[in-house]
KEKE-3310 file (N, C-alpha, C; in steps of 0.2 Angstrom, whole numbers, plus 5000, padded with zeros to 4 digits):
npx = (5188:5196:5187:5181:5178:5168:5176:5172:5159:5146:5140:5148:5147:5135:5138:5147:5139:5130:5138:5142:5130:5125:5121:5124:5134:5143:5151:5168:5178:5190:5194:5189:5190:5196:5197:5206:5208:5216:5224:5228:5222:5223:5234:5237:5226:5220:5223:5230:5224:5229:5224:5228:5231:5220:5209:5203:5186:5174:5162:5161:5160:5147:5140:5142:5155:5172:5187:5193:5206:5208:5202:5202:5205:5203:5207:5203:5211:5207:5195:5192:5186:5180:5179:5183:5179:5184:5174:5172:5164:5159:5154:5142:5138:5135:5124:5115:5113:5108:5096:5089:5087:5078:5067:5064:5067:5058:5046:5031:5032:5040:5043:5039:5042:5031:5020:5014:5005:4998:4996:5006:5008:5018:5029:5038:5033:5021:5025:5026:5014:5006:5008:5019:5032:5028:5033:5032:5027:5038:5049:5044:5047:5058:5063:5065:5062:5070:5069:5071:5061:5065:5060:5055:5050:5052:5064:5067:5068:5056:5049:5037:5037:5043:5050:5055:5072:5081:5089:5100:5106:5109:5119:5128:5132:5138:5149:5158:5159:5166:5178:5183:5185:5174:5168:5156:5145:5129:5117:5102:5094:5089:5091:5086:5090:5084:5090:5089:5095:5099:5094:5096:5103:5101:5111:5115:5116:5120:5112:5102:5103:5107:5119:5133:5146:5145:5147:5141:5136:5137:5132:5135:5127:5126:5124:5136:5141:5143:5150:5148:5157:5159:5161:5156:5148:5141:5151:5162:5172:5168:5174:5175:5170:5171:5159:5157:5149:5147:5156:5159:5156:5161:5155:5159:5159:5166:5164:5150:5144:5147:5142:5135:5132:5123:5126:5126:5122:5131:5132:5139:5152:5157:5152:5151:5142:5139:5149:5151:5160:5166:5156:5152:5146:5140:5145:5148:5145:5140:5138:5139:5132:5129:5117:5109:5097:5094:5106:5107:5096:5100:5111:5105:5097:5107:5113:5103:5104:5113:5107:5104:5093:5083:5088:5087:5077:5081:5093:5090:5085:5095:5104:5101:5100:5104:5107:5107:5111:5110:5116:5113:5116:5105:5103:5112:5125:5121:5108:5091:5080:5073:5067:5075:5084:5094:5105:5112:5127)
npy = (5113:5110:5101:5108:5106:5109:5105:5105:5104:5093:5084:5080:5070:5073:5085:5081:5072:5081:5089:5080:5077:5089:5098:5110:5121:5109:5095:5092:5077:5074:5069:5057:5039:5028:5015:5012:5003:4994:5002:5011:5025:5033:5028:5028:5026:5014:4996:4982:4966:4949:4935:4924:4911:4904:4891:4887:4890:4880:4884:4896:4900:4896:4905:4917:4923:4928:4918:4914:4917:4929:4939:4954:4961:4973:4982:4994:5007:5015:5009:4996:4979:4982:4978:4977:4970:4970:4971:4956:4950:4943:4950:4944:4938:4950:4954:4944:4945:4958:4957:4947:4954:4964:4957:4945:4945:4955:4950:4943:4930:4940:4956:4973:4991:4996:4989:4996:5005:4998:4981:4972:4958:4954:4965:4969:4963:4970:4983:4982:4979:4985:4993:5002:5006:5008:5021:5028:5019:5010:5017:5019:5008:5005:4997:4980:4965:4950:4933:4932:4945:4962:4973:4989:4997:4992:4986:4973:4956:4942:4926:4925:4933:4930:4924:4911:4911:4916:4903:4904:4917:4914:4904:4912:4921:4913:4908:4919:4921:4909:4911:4922:4917:4916:4903:4898:4905:4909:4914:4923:4933:4948:4964:4973:4987:5000:5012:5029:5041:5055:5049:5045:5038:5039:5041:5027:5012:4995:4985:4976:4962:4949:4942:4949:4946:4939:4942:4956:4957:4968:4971:4979:4986:4993:5011:5021:5025:5036:5031:5033:5030:5031:5032:5025:5035:5051:5061:5058:5060:5054:5043:5044:5033:5026:5016:5005:4997:4980:4979:4974:4977:4972:4970:4968:4965:4979:4988:4986:4992:5005:5021:5023:5028:5034:5047:5051:5047:5042:5045:5034:5031:5019:5003:4988:4978:4978:4974:4966:4958:4951:4942:4926:4911:4899:4883:4874:4859:4859:4850:4848:4859:4870:4876:4878:4869:4865:4865:4865:4873:4885:4888:4889:4900:4910:4910:4915:4928:4932:4935:4950:4957:4951:4955:4969:4977:4977:4982:4996:5000:4999:5008:5020:5019:5012:4997:4988:4975:4969:4957:4946:4937:4930:4922:4913:4901:4888:4889:4885:4893:4909:4907:4898:4900:4894:4891:4902:4910)
npz = (4974:4989:5002:5018:5035:5050:5064:5077:5077:5083:5075:5064:5054:5047:5041:5032:5024:5019:5011:5001:4995:4990:4975:4970:4976:4966:4973:4977:4972:4976:4989:4989:4992:4980:4968:4954:4940:4947:4954:4969:4974:4986:4996:5009:5015:5012:5010:5001:5002:5004:4997:4991:4994:4995:4991:4974:4970:4964:4960:4955:4941:4937:4945:4939:4941:4941:4941:4958:4960:4953:4960:4969:4984:4997:5012:5025:5033:5043:5046:5054:5051:5039:5022:5005:4990:4974:4961:4956:4947:4931:4915:4911:4923:4930:4923:4926:4940:4941:4934:4942:4953:4949:4942:4949:4963:4967:4967:4975:4988:4993:5002:4999:4998:4991:4995:5005:4999:4989:4985:4975:4965:4956:4952:4942:4930:4930:4928:4914:4909:4900:4883:4884:4896:4913:4920:4931:4941:4940:4946:4958:4966:4980:4989:4993:5003:5008:5014:5031:5035:5036:5049:5048:5057:5071:5070:5073:5070:5066:5068:5062:5051:5038:5023:5011:5008:4994:4984:4975:4979:4992:4989:4982:4991:5001:4994:4994:5008:5012:5005:5012:5024:5033:5039:5044:5040:5035:5024:5028:5028:5018:5011:4997:4989:4979:4970:4962:4951:4961:4973:4990:5005:5022:5037:5047:5057:5056:5066:5069:5068:5079:5080:5078:5074:5062:5045:5034:5018:5005:4990:4975:4960:4944:4942:4950:4967:4981:4996:5013:5028:5045:5062:5078:5083:5078:5079:5073:5059:5043:5031:5013:5001:4984:4977:4964:4950:4953:4964:4980:4996:5012:5028:5045:5063:5071:5060:5057:5067:5065:5059:5043:5026:5011:5001:4988:4971:4957:4940:4929:4917:4914:4910:4915:4913:4900:4892:4878:4872:4882:4886:4888:4884:4897:4900:4909:4919:4934:4948:4962:4972:4986:4990:4979:4971:4958:4947:4934:4929:4934:4926:4914:4916:4918:4905:4897:4897:4888:4876:4869:4866:4874:4886:4886:4892:4905:4905:4901:4913:4923:4918:4922:4936:4952:4960:4975:4985:5001:5011:5025:5040:5052:5063:5076:5073:5078:5080:5077:5075:5079:5091:5098:5110:5118:5111:5109:5111)
capx = (5191:5196:5182:5183:5172:5169:5178:5169:5152:5145:5137:5152:5145:5130:5141:5150:5134:5127:5143:5142:5123:5124:5123:5125:5140:5145:5156:5174:5179:5197:5195:5185:5194:5193:5202:5205:5213:5220:5228:5226:5222:5225:5238:5237:5219:5218:5228:5228:5224:5232:5220:5230:5232:5213:5208:5199:5180:5172:5155:5162:5158:5140:5137:5144:5160:5178:5190:5195:5213:5208:5199:5206:5202:5206:5205:5203:5215:5203:5189:5192:5180:5177:5183:5180:5181:5183:5171:5174:5159:5159:5149:5136:5136:5132:5117:5111:5111:5104:5089:5086:5084:5072:5062:5062:5067:5053:5039:5028:5030:5044:5039:5042:5039:5025:5015:5010:4999:4995:4999:5007:5011:5024:5030:5042:5028:5016:5028:5026:5008:5004:5013:5024:5034:5025:5039:5030:5027:5045:5053:5041:5051:5064:5067:5062:5066:5070:5071:5068:5059:5067:5054:5057:5048:5054:5071:5067:5066:5051:5048:5031:5038:5049:5049:5060:5078:5083:5094:5105:5109:5113:5125:5133:5135:5142:5155:5162:5160:5171:5184:5185:5186:5168:5166:5149:5140:5123:5113:5096:5090:5092:5087:5088:5088:5084:5092:5089:5100:5096:5092:5101:5102:5103:5116:5112:5121:5117:5113:5096:5105:5110:5126:5137:5152:5144:5148:5136:5138:5134:5133:5132:5126:5123:5127:5141:5138:5148:5148:5151:5157:5162:5162:5150:5144:5142:5156:5168:5172:5168:5178:5170:5172:5167:5157:5155:5146:5151:5159:5156:5158:5159:5156:5158:5161:5166:5161:5143:5141:5149:5137:5137:5126:5124:5124:5126:5122:5134:5132:5146:5153:5159:5146:5154:5137:5138:5155:5148:5166:5167:5150:5153:5141:5142:5144:5150:5140:5142:5133:5139:5131:5127:5110:5105:5094:5094:5111:5106:5092:5104:5115:5100:5095:5112:5114:5097:5105:5117:5103:5104:5086:5080:5092:5087:5073:5085:5099:5087:5084:5101:5108:5099:5099:5109:5104:5111:5109:5113:5114:5114:5115:5101:5104:5119:5126:5118:5101:5086:5075:5073:5065:5080:5088:5099:5111:5115:5133)
capy = (5116:5105:5102:5110:5105:5112:5099:5106:5102:5087:5080:5081:5065:5076:5090:5077:5070:5087:5091:5076:5077:5095:5099:5117:5119:5102:5093:5089:5070:5072:5065:5050:5033:5024:5010:5012:4999:4991:5007:5014:5033:5035:5022:5029:5024:5007:4992:4976:4960:4943:4929:4920:4904:4901:4886:4889:4888:4877:4887:4903:4901:4896:4911:4923:4926:4927:4914:4917:4919:4935:4943:4959:4963:4978:4984:5001:5008:5019:5006:4989:4976:4984:4975:4979:4965:4975:4968:4949:4947:4943:4954:4940:4938:4956:4954:4939:4947:4964:4954:4944:4959:4967:4952:4939:4946:4960:4946:4940:4933:4945:4962:4979:4997:4998:4986:5001:5008:4993:4974:4970:4951:4954:4972:4970:4962:4975:4989:4982:4976:4989:4993:5006:5005:5012:5023:5030:5013:5007:5021:5019:5003:5008:4991:4973:4961:4943:4929:4936:4952:4968:4977:4996:5001:4989:4984:4967:4950:4938:4920:4925:4938:4928:4919:4907:4914:4913:4898:4907:4922:4910:4901:4917:4924:4907:4908:4925:4919:4904:4915:4927:4913:4915:4897:4896:4910:4907:4920:4922:4939:4953:4970:4975:4994:5002:5019:5032:5047:5059:5045:5045:5034:5042:5038:5022:5007:4988:4981:4972:4955:4948:4940:4955:4943:4937:4948:4959:4957:4973:4970:4985:4985:4999:5017:5022:5028:5038:5027:5036:5026:5034:5028:5023:5041:5055:5066:5055:5062:5048:5042:5043:5028:5025:5010:5004:4991:4973:4980:4971:4980:4967:4974:4964:4968:4986:4991:4985:4997:5012:5025:5024:5032:5035:5054:5053:5042:5046:5042:5031:5029:5012:4999:4981:4973:4979:4971:4960:4954:4947:4938:4920:4906:4894:4876:4870:4855:4859:4846:4849:4866:4869:4878:4878:4862:4864:4868:4865:4878:4891:4889:4891:4907:4914:4911:4919:4935:4933:4938:4957:4959:4949:4959:4976:4981:4978:4987:5003:5002:5000:5014:5026:5017:5008:4992:4986:4969:4968:4950:4946:4931:4932:4917:4910:4895:4882:4891:4883:4898:4915:4905:4894:4904:4890:4890:4909:4910)
capz = (4980:4994:5007:5025:5040:5057:5068:5083:5077:5086:5070:5058:5049:5043:5037:5026:5020:5015:5006:4995:4993:4987:4968:4969:4971:4965:4978:4974:4974:4977:4995:4989:4991:4974:4965:4947:4936:4952:4957:4975:4974:4993:4999:5016:5018:5010:5009:4998:5006:5000:4998:4985:4996:4995:4985:4969:4971:4957:4959:4953:4934:4936:4949:4936:4944:4939:4946:4964:4960:4950:4964:4972:4990:5001:5019:5026:5039:5048:5048:5055:5049:5032:5016:4998:4985:4968:4955:4954:4943:4924:4912:4911:4930:4932:4920:4929:4946:4940:4932:4947:4958:4946:4939:4953:4970:4969:4967:4981:4994:4996:5003:4996:5000:4987:4999:5009:4995:4985:4984:4968:4966:4951:4951:4936:4925:4930:4925:4907:4907:4894:4878:4886:4903:4918:4923:4938:4945:4940:4950:4965:4970:4983:4993:4994:5008:5007:5020:5037:5033:5040:5051:5047:5063:5077:5068:5076:5066:5068:5064:5059:5046:5034:5017:5009:5005:4987:4984:4971:4983:4997:4986:4980:4998:5004:4990:4997:5015:5012:5002:5017:5030:5037:5037:5047:5038:5031:5022:5030:5026:5013:5009:4991:4988:4972:4970:4956:4952:4966:4979:4996:5011:5028:5041:5051:5059:5055:5072:5070:5069:5086:5078:5074:5071:5055:5040:5030:5011:5001:4982:4971:4953:4940:4943:4956:4973:4986:5002:5019:5034:5051:5068:5082:5084:5072:5080:5070:5052:5039:5025:5007:4996:4978:4975:4957:4948:4954:4970:4986:5003:5017:5035:5051:5070:5072:5054:5057:5072:5063:5055:5036:5022:5004:5000:4981:4966:4952:4933:4927:4910:4914:4911:4914:4911:4893:4888:4874:4870:4887:4888:4885:4886:4902:4898:4915:4922:4941:4952:4970:4975:4993:4992:4973:4970:4951:4944:4926:4928:4936:4920:4908:4918:4917:4898:4894:4897:4882:4871:4870:4865:4880:4891:4884:4897:4912:4903:4901:4920:4926:4915:4926:4943:4956:4964:4981:4989:5008:5014:5032:5044:5057:5068:5077:5069:5080:5081:5072:5074:5084:5098:5100:5114:5121:5107:5108:5115)
cpx = (5190:5191:5185:5177:5174:5170:5174:5162:5151:5143:5141:5150:5139:5133:5144:5145:5131:5131:5142:5135:5122:5126:5125:5128:5141:5151:5163:5175:5186:5199:5192:5190:5191:5199:5201:5210:5218:5225:5225:5227:5225:5228:5238:5231:5217:5224:5225:5228:5226:5228:5222:5231:5225:5212:5203:5192:5177:5165:5156:5159:5150:5136:5139:5150:5167:5182:5193:5202:5214:5205:5204:5202:5206:5203:5206:5206:5211:5197:5190:5186:5177:5182:5179:5183:5179:5181:5173:5169:5161:5154:5142:5133:5132:5125:5112:5108:5106:5096:5086:5083:5078:5066:5059:5061:5061:5046:5037:5030:5035:5041:5043:5039:5032:5019:5011:5004:4995:4999:4999:5011:5018:5025:5033:5037:5023:5018:5027:5020:5004:5009:5019:5026:5030:5031:5038:5030:5034:5049:5050:5045:5057:5067:5062:5066:5065:5072:5067:5067:5061:5061:5057:5055:5052:5062:5072:5064:5061:5051:5041:5031:5044:5046:5055:5066:5080:5089:5101:5109:5112:5119:5130:5136:5140:5149:5160:5164:5166:5178:5187:5187:5180:5165:5158:5144:5135:5118:5105:5091:5093:5088:5090:5085:5089:5085:5091:5094:5096:5094:5098:5099:5105:5108:5112:5118:5117:5117:5106:5098:5109:5118:5130:5144:5151:5145:5141:5139:5134:5136:5130:5132:5123:5127:5131:5138:5144:5145:5152:5152:5162:5164:5156:5146:5146:5147:5162:5168:5172:5172:5173:5174:5168:5166:5155:5152:5150:5155:5156:5159:5156:5161:5155:5161:5161:5163:5153:5140:5143:5143:5140:5130:5128:5122:5123:5126:5125:5134:5139:5146:5155:5153:5148:5149:5136:5144:5153:5154:5167:5162:5151:5148:5144:5140:5145:5144:5141:5136:5133:5138:5128:5120:5106:5103:5094:5100:5110:5102:5096:5108:5111:5098:5100:5113:5109:5099:5111:5113:5101:5097:5082:5082:5090:5083:5077:5090:5096:5087:5090:5106:5106:5098:5105:5105:5109:5108:5113:5111:5117:5113:5111:5102:5111:5119:5122:5110:5097:5081:5076:5071:5070:5085:5094:5105:5115:5121:5133)
cpy = (5111:5106:5104:5109:5107:5106:5099:5104:5095:5082:5081:5076:5069:5081:5087:5075:5075:5089:5087:5076:5083:5095:5106:5121:5112:5100:5091:5082:5069:5069:5058:5045:5029:5020:5010:5008:4996:4996:5010:5021:5036:5029:5022:5027:5017:5003:4985:4970:4954:4937:4923:4912:4900:4897:4889:4886:4886:4880:4893:4904:4901:4902:4917:4927:4924:4922:4917:4920:4926:4941:4948:4962:4968:4979:4991:5003:5011:5015:4998:4985:4977:4981:4977:4974:4969:4970:4961:4946:4948:4948:4950:4939:4944:4956:4950:4942:4954:4962:4951:4949:4963:4962:4947:4942:4951:4956:4944:4933:4938:4952:4968:4985:4999:4995:4991:5004:5003:4986:4972:4963:4951:4961:4973:4969:4967:4981:4988:4978:4979:4989:4997:5005:5010:5015:5025:5024:5010:5011:5021:5013:5005:5002:4985:4969:4954:4939:4932:4943:4957:4972:4984:5000:4999:4987:4977:4961:4946:4932:4920:4930:4936:4924:4916:4911:4911:4909:4901:4912:4919:4907:4906:4920:4919:4907:4913:4924:4914:4907:4919:4923:4913:4909:4895:4901:4907:4913:4918:4928:4944:4958:4972:4982:4996:5010:5022:5038:5053:5056:5046:5040:5037:5038:5033:5017:5000:4984:4977:4965:4954:4946:4945:4952:4941:4943:4950:4960:4962:4973:4976:4983:4991:5005:5017:5025:5030:5035:5031:5031:5030:5030:5026:5029:5046:5061:5064:5057:5055:5048:5041:5038:5027:5018:5009:4998:4985:4973:4976:4973:4974:4971:4968:4968:4976:4990:4991:4990:5004:5015:5025:5026:5032:5042:5055:5047:5045:5042:5040:5030:5022:5007:4991:4976:4973:4977:4965:4955:4949:4942:4932:4915:4901:4887:4871:4866:4854:4855:4848:4857:4865:4871:4877:4871:4860:4868:4870:4872:4885:4893:4892:4898:4912:4915:4915:4926:4937:4937:4946:4960:4957:4954:4967:4980:4982:4982:4994:5005:5004:5006:5020:5025:5013:5003:4989:4981:4969:4962:4949:4939:4933:4928:4915:4903:4889:4883:4888:4889:4904:4913:4901:4898:4901:4890:4897:4909:4915)
cpz = (4985:5000:5014:5029:5047:5062:5075:5083:5079:5081:5063:5052:5044:5039:5031:5021:5016:5010:5000:4991:4988:4979:4966:4975:4971:4970:4974:4977:4975:4984:4995:4988:4985:4972:4958:4943:4941:4956:4963:4974:4980:4997:5006:5019:5017:5008:5005:5002:5001:5002:4993:4987:4996:4989:4981:4971:4965:4956:4956:4946:4934:4940:4945:4939:4941:4943:4952:4964:4957:4954:4968:4978:4994:5008:5020:5033:5044:5050:5048:5054:5043:5027:5010:4993:4978:4962:4953:4949:4935:4922:4912:4918:4932:4929:4924:4936:4946:4938:4937:4952:4955:4944:4944:4960:4972:4969:4974:4982:4997:4997:5000:4999:4997:4991:5003:5006:4992:4985:4977:4968:4962:4949:4944:4930:4925:4927:4917:4905:4901:4889:4880:4894:4907:4922:4930:4943:4946:4945:4957:4969:4973:4987:4992:4999:5007:5013:5026:5035:5038:5042:5052:5054:5069:5076:5071:5071:5069:5064:5060:5053:5042:5028:5015:5006:4999:4987:4981:4975:4989:4995:4984:4986:5001:5000:4993:5004:5016:5010:5008:5024:5035:5036:5039:5044:5034:5030:5024:5029:5022:5012:5002:4990:4981:4972:4963:4957:4956:4973:4984:5001:5017:5032:5046:5053:5057:5061:5074:5071:5076:5085:5074:5072:5064:5051:5037:5023:5007:4994:4979:4963:4950:4941:4950:4962:4978:4993:5008:5025:5039:5057:5072:5084:5079:5073:5076:5062:5048:5033:5019:5003:4990:4977:4968:4956:4949:4961:4976:4992:5008:5024:5040:5057:5070:5066:5054:5061:5070:5058:5048:5032:5015:5002:4993:4977:4960:4945:4932:4920:4909:4915:4909:4912:4903:4889:4884:4872:4876:4889:4884:4888:4891:4900:4904:4918:4930:4945:4959:4972:4982:4994:4985:4972:4963:4948:4937:4925:4929:4929:4914:4910:4917:4909:4895:4893:4892:4877:4873:4870:4871:4886:4891:4890:4903:4911:4904:4909:4923:4924:4918:4934:4946:4960:4969:4985:4995:5011:5021:5035:5050:5064:5070:5074:5071:5081:5076:5071:5080:5091:5101:5104:5117:5117:5106:5113:5121)
residu = (UNK:UNK:UNK:UNK:UNK:UNK:UNK:UNK:UNK:UNK:UNK:UNK:UNK:UNK:UNK:UNK:UNK:UNK:UNK:UNK:UNK:UNK:UNK:UNK:UNK:UNK:UNK:UNK:UNK:UNK:UNK:UNK:UNK:UNK:UNK:UNK:UNK:UNK:UNK:UNK:UNK:UNK:UNK:UNK:UNK:UNK:UNK:UNK:UNK:UNK:UNK:UNK:UNK:UNK:UNK:UNK:UNK:UNK:UNK:UNK:UNK:UNK:UNK:UNK:UNK:UNK:UNK:UNK:UNK:UNK:UNK:UNK:UNK:UNK:UNK:UNK:UNK:UNK:UNK:UNK:UNK:UNK:UNK:UNK:UNK:UNK:UNK:UNK:UNK:UNK:UNK:UNK:UNK:UNK:UNK:UNK:UNK:UNK:UNK:UNK:UNK:UNK:UNK:UNK:UNK:UNK:UNK:UNK:UNK:UNK:UNK:UNK:UNK:UNK:UNK:UNK:UNK:UNK:UNK:UNK:UNK:UNK:UNK:UNK:UNK:UNK:UNK:UNK:UNK:UNK:UNK:UNK:UNK:UNK:UNK:UNK:UNK:UNK:UNK:UNK:UNK:UNK:UNK:UNK:UNK:UNK:UNK:UNK:UNK:UNK:UNK:UNK:UNK:UNK:UNK:UNK:UNK:UNK:UNK:UNK:UNK:UNK:UNK:UNK:UNK:UNK:UNK:UNK:UNK:UNK:UNK:UNK:UNK:UNK:UNK:UNK:UNK:UNK:UNK:UNK:UNK:UNK:UNK:UNK:UNK:UNK:UNK:UNK:UNK:UNK:UNK:UNK:UNK:UNK:UNK:UNK:UNK:UNK:UNK:UNK:UNK:UNK:UNK:UNK:UNK:UNK:UNK:UNK:UNK:UNK:UNK:UNK:UNK:UNK:UNK:UNK:UNK:UNK:UNK:UNK:UNK:UNK:UNK:UNK:UNK:UNK:UNK:UNK:UNK:UNK:UNK:UNK:UNK:UNK:UNK:UNK:UNK:UNK:UNK:UNK:UNK:UNK:UNK:UNK:UNK:UNK:UNK:UNK:UNK:UNK:UNK:UNK:UNK:UNK:UNK:UNK:UNK:UNK:UNK:UNK:UNK:UNK:UNK:UNK:UNK:UNK:UNK:UNK:UNK:UNK:UNK:UNK:UNK:UNK:UNK:UNK:UNK:UNK:UNK:UNK:UNK:UNK:UNK:UNK:UNK:UNK:UNK:UNK:UNK:UNK:UNK:UNK:UNK:UNK:UNK:UNK:UNK:UNK:UNK:UNK:UNK:UNK:UNK:UNK:UNK:UNK:UNK:UNK:UNK:UNK:UNK:UNK:UNK:UNK:UNK:UNK:UNK:UNK:UNK:UNK:UNK:UNK:UNK:UNK:UNK:UNK:UNK:UNK:UNK:UNK:UNK:UNK:UNK:UNK:UNK:UNK:UNK:UNK:UNK:UNK:UNK:UNK:UNK:UNK:UNK)
# end
């Protein structure tokens, strides 16, 4: 049944959120904007972008990406500043980034929601410290922060509350920034969200960063999600967009200040990380990387995931969960730190 909402209600965003969150009755997905096999389901809502003139980036292979000429990018008619890059990752690339989020990005000195109760230096390792997986501990992780740590209370960044940003994630983000023309973008902060079936993310805007011209890169892996995005207040009815594993939502300018949320995680039958026929060992010897200091180790770490036995623990997790990396720039281009106010335009 087609959905109907009370347009006179001041918080129509919440009406839509509750509609998709509900399991009884189950919502209809006929109004969800989705792309299947490069076909646009709702042509009036989404348009393809042409970036074919962009020069090929020689970093793509070692970062687990398809060649840039194969990337498909879309913009949304109702939502200026919002772009979607439709799964540019290889199967091996998806495995690498899923594993990074679980095994490495959750380690100290990065911060997690679990710190409120107990400090665990290596969450993933602790989950398997005994013969069987500690499912309760595994599902307890909801988020981890990287680089400048997001302060959930004040929403303000601090020079006293940061750790080193991961080199590989900075490299990955730069690859997409250059492709889209954000030449001065630098990844300085990230929130990694861990969703399970039944998880939601309430309506919010991304305004903690002072430089709203810089894009926010939102990487999705694992199970699918319904992504809602509306306007600068909750009286504007949001669009519902299907985000699948490997998809990248890019938000800048108006889109960053628009309310958005995740009301539903959806089980997917498509598992691009499990396409064994497409998993090919990387042999490229890339020397000139912008942020990664050990390209050889990056390739070794990527190829480790070819071994299905080694990959199996991560596979079990992602078959029931969704991982989302949100990467942001905190400072203006010429700023050295948050204390450097003279460089703010």
